[in-house]
N, C-alpha and C positions, 0 to 999 in steps of 0.2 A: 554644282561646284566641283572643281578639280581637287583631288587630294594633294597633299604635300608629301614629299619623300625625303628620307635621310639616306645617305650612303656613308661609306667610311669617312670621307673627308668633306662631304658637301651636304647642303640643305637645298632642296628644290621646292619652290612654292609657286602657286599659280601667278602668272604675270598679271600685274595690275597697272593702273595709271600712275601709281607711285614709282614705277620703273620707267616711265615715259622719257624723262630727261636722260637717264643713263643709257637707254636704248638709242636715243638720238645721237648722243656723243659717240657711242660705239660705232654706229653706222657711218658717222662722218669721218672715221679713220679709213682712208682709202685702202690701206693694207688689209683691213678687216673685210671690206666689201668688194675687193677687186675682182673676185670670181663670181659675184652674185649680181645678176641684173636687178635693178630697182631704181626708185626715184631719189637716190641718195644725194644727187647734186641739185635738186630742186627742193628748197626748204618747205614750201607749201604742200607740194605733193608728198614729200617724205612724211611730214607730220600727219597729213590726212591718212596715208597708208598705215602708218604705225597706230594711230588712234583706232582705225577700223579693225586692225588685227587684234588689238588689245581688247576691244569691246565685243568682238564677234563670238557667238556661241557656235562652236564647231561640232557639237554633238556630245553625247554622254561619254565622259572620260577622255575627251580630246581637247587639245588646246596647246598653250605655251606655258612653260615653267621658267621662272627666273632662277639663276644658279648663284649660290653664295657659298664661299668656303666656311667651314665651321670655325677655322682659326680666326677669321675676321667676318663675322656673320652679317655685318652691314655693308660689306663690299660686293656690289653687283659685279659678277665676272662674265655674265652672258645669259643665254637662254637656250632652251631645247624645245622642240615642237614635236607634236604628234597630232597631225591634222589631216583632213581630206586633201589629197594631192592638189596642189595649186590653190588650196582653199575651197575647192568645190568637189573633189573626189571623182569617181567613187573609191579609188585606191586610197590607202592611208600612207602618208609619208612621215618619215622621221628626219629631223634636221637639227642643226646646232649652229650657234654663232657665239664666239667668245671674244672678249677684249684681248688685245694683243698681250697685255701683261699676264694673262692667264694661259697663254699658249705654252705647249710643251710640258704641261704638268699632269696630263692624263685626265683632266677634268671633263672634257667632252666624252671620252670613252666611259668614264665612271657614271656620268649622268645618263648617257644613252643606254647603257646596260640596264639601269633602273627603269627607264621609260619603256624599253622593250619588254621588260618583265610585266609592267603594267599593261602594255598593249595586248600581249598574248594571254596573260593570266587573268586580268580583270576585265578589260574591254572586250576581249574575245575576237580580235581581228584574225583573219585568215592569213594575211601576209602584210609586210611593211616594205615600202620602197624608199629609195633615196637617189636623187640625181645630183651628181657632183661634177663640177668643171674638171676637165682632164688635166689641167695644170695645178689643181688644188691637191697636191700630194698629201698634206696632213689630214684633210678630210677623208681622202680615200683610205688612208691608214686607219683612221677611226672606224670607218665602215668595215674594214677587214677585221679589226680587233673585236668588234661586237658581233661578228659572225655573218654579216651581210655578204652576199655573193654577187660578184660582177656578172651581169647578164648581157649587156649590149652597149655599144657606142651609139649615142643618139643625139637629139636636139631638144633643148628646153628653152622656151621663150626666145627662139632664134639663136641660141648659143649652143656650142657643142657640150655634151655631157657624157658621163659614164653612168649607166643605170645599174643600181644594186637592188637586191631583193632578199628578204628572209621570209620563209613560210613558217606557219605555226609548227608544222612537223619538224622543220629544221631547228627551230628554237627548242623544242621539247627533247631533241636527241642530243 
């Protein structure tokens, strides 16, 4: 079972099927998913993908957390993940997706900082990676704010990306 986390303004708890509809609605916003390849336009594939991701055991301390603001604790604002890269590994990736109404509030940065702490201090990973579409400036900004370092331009699922990394040593310094 994944732990829950509190930050200054947020509550993060393991994502469950109770979050299914909120995740579907968030993913159906084309502004939210425009830089993320996925089955968003095919309802059956989208639901199957989401169900599988919610139910999957990614390993000890790894998975998805749903994000809720403490000021409105029942309002789902998005999720953050710490899972094997592309769901299979061996590298561990961090990622985030927030509803458009939650953009620009620093929620992704705040949640990601807490999940990075968990990754390095509790799970004991050696490094964390993130691939971000080169036009997704807000996510690149989050990566920089949490201390990830840009390492290379590459491809992910046939789409261009900027790859970021943080090692345990960088986290500790």
